[in-house]
N, C-alpha and C positions, 0 to 999 in steps of 0.2 A: 508494497500498501502508499502511498506516496506523501510525505505528508510533510506541507510547507511551513514555517513559522514563519508567524510576521512580527519582531520581537522592537517594541515600541515603546522601549528604554533606554538613556542616552547613556549606560548604564555597561551596555551590550549582553556579553557574558555574565556580568561581574551583578547583574539585579537584579533584586531578590526574589520577583518573579520568572525568574532563570528556572530556582532552583526547581519553582513549584513544577514551573514545566516538561525542564529533566529528569523527570522524580517517573512523571505520568508519561512521558517518551518512555523510561527506562521501563515500566510497567508494560505500557504495551508491547515494546520490541523481545522480552519473556513470554508474550505471546505468542509470538510472532513476526518475525523479519519485517522490516518495518525500514520503508527508505522517507532520509531525512531532509530537507533542505530548511537551511536558515537563513533568514534574510536580517537585518543589524537595518533598520529602516533611516536612521540616522547615518547610515554608512554611501544611502544612494542619493542622484540629483534627484529630486521628485520636488517639485513645482507645487506652486499653490495651483488649483482648477481658476480654468479664468472662466467660470459658464458664460460660455458660449455656445455648445447645444454643440460646435458642428463636429464632433466622433457621434450624436445622435443622428446625425444627418447623413452621414456619408459613406457609415457602413460600418462606426467601429473606431477609424484615425482617429488619436487628435491631434492637434495641432502642437502641440509643444515633444517636442526630439527633449526625451531624457532620459532616464531610465525607468522611468514607468511604462514603457511597452515593454523590455524583458523582464516587470512584476508582473503584469497583466498578462503574459505569458505561462507564467511560474504558475499563476490563480486556474488558470484553466488546465493547464498538465495535472492537479493534484488529482488527491481525492478525499482530503479529508485539507482544508485550513484552520492552523490553531492563529490565533493572532493571541499574543501575549504583550501584557504592558501592567507598570503600576495606573497607578490611579488617580489622577492629576485632576483638578477643579472636578472633578466628580463625573470626571471624563477620560476616552484615553491624555496619551499625549499629541500636542500637536504635529506634530513627522507622518507615526502615524494616523490621523484624521486626515492629513495632507496625501495619504496613498489613501484610504475609503472615499473620497472624495473622487479621487481620479479613475476612478472603477466605473470610470459616468462610459465609455465608450462601448460595456455588457452590455449596456441597455438603449431602447429606440427613443421616440417622446412619443412612439404611441405607450397608451397606456390600455389595462385592462384591468373588471373589474375582481378583484379578488377575496372572500367572505365580505365584508364592509368595507373595502377601503380597493383603494387604485392602486395599483402600480407599472412603476412602465412592463413595457413588453421585451424579453433579452434582443441579441444582438445576437451571442451566441450561446453556444450549450453546456451553460452551467450546472447544470438539474443534476449531474452526478456529485457533488461536493460534498462534503458535510465538514457543520462549523466551531469549531470551540476555541472558547474565550476564558482564557485562562490570568484572570488580574488579581494581584496583591495591593492591602493597603496601610497605610499604617498606622492608622486608629485598631483602638481593641475592640471596637464589634462590626461587623454589618450593618449594624441600623442604619434607614436615612445617612447611608455613605456609598453602597454599592448601586446601587433604585435606578438612577437616570443612564448609565454606559450600559445594566441591565436589560434597561427598556429600549434603549438604543440599537443593544446586537439585536436584540429579540425582533426588530422592526427593520435590521437591515437585514439579518436570514432568519423568515418566521419559516422556514422548516428544517429541519437537519440539525437543528443546534444541541452544546453543548455547554452550557456554563458551569467554571470553576470562580468561586470566588471567595477569597481569604487574608481576614486579618491579622493583624501583627506580625507582616510579611517581614517588616525589616530582622527579626530575631535572625530567620534562616543566614542570614549574613554573618552574624556571633557569637566563635566559638565555642564561646561557656553558655550559650543556650541549648546547645548536642541534645542534654539531655528532655528536647520538650518538643524540639527544634526537626528529631531525626525517626522520631517516636508519626510523626505528623509524615515524613514524606512516604511512610514504609506505607501508610493509609491510602498515596496517592497515590506511588504504584500501583498499590491493588485496583487501585479508581482505575489505572492506565491500561490494569491485562484486566477490568471489566468490560471496559470500553470497548479493546481491539476483540474483547473474544463477542462481547454480545451488540455493542449499538449505543450499550445508552450506560449509567449509572448508577443502583441503585440508591432510592432516596435514604436507609441507614447508613447508607458510608459516602454520601455525601453530606450528607449533614454535622458527620466526623470530621471531616475533612474542612467545613464553612466555620468552624466553631471558633472560637477561642484557645488561645492555646495555652494560654495562661490565662488566672485568673482581671478583669479590666484593671479595675483600680488598681493593679499590682504592676500593670503593663505601663500604665497610665506613670504610678509614682516612677518607673523607670526609665521612662522618656521622657522628664520633668528635671529627672538629675535627683530625685529621693528613694533613700533606701526604704523601698517594703516594708511593711510595717508585720 
């Protein structure tokens, strides 16, 4: 299976969230060999979408000649598109958002009603792609933090999506937190294996993965430079 990882973190391989993604991919690979390509979007030259809609009228060719052309090719060639990113202002970092905005050539100006909303008709066949979002944040819980990013992802990819959100993710880059982060990464590996085998993650396992690793007040005290009581 071809997996394309779009890493939106400016920290690239050192991203807190990449620890989560790497564990998930390891779990998938334990189930069956996977072909993984990772693109650190901050290394690519991707200009902002100009909103000219030329791509939607000319068959899908953007007027901007930059790295997005090869990224679009990689997207269409993959079986799973995995967006890895830290939460920035309740959404994705700007470089990754620029990439998502530039996927406009995949659809036309024509619209069709799907359920209770309208969507653009595709100019390319991407019906085979499944979508995964892995997002970490530095807050001690998930409430009133991930909801905007989750809603956006669900609207962008209404079919075949899987979403993993993990609070307290900076602990993955803290060696002293290993007693709690390593067990969590093992759970994420288990999730990757489940996903590779069944195409989904059980609700029970997902609840364990997305819960705080240490008590919220203890985490907040550590972040504030205070000794936890």
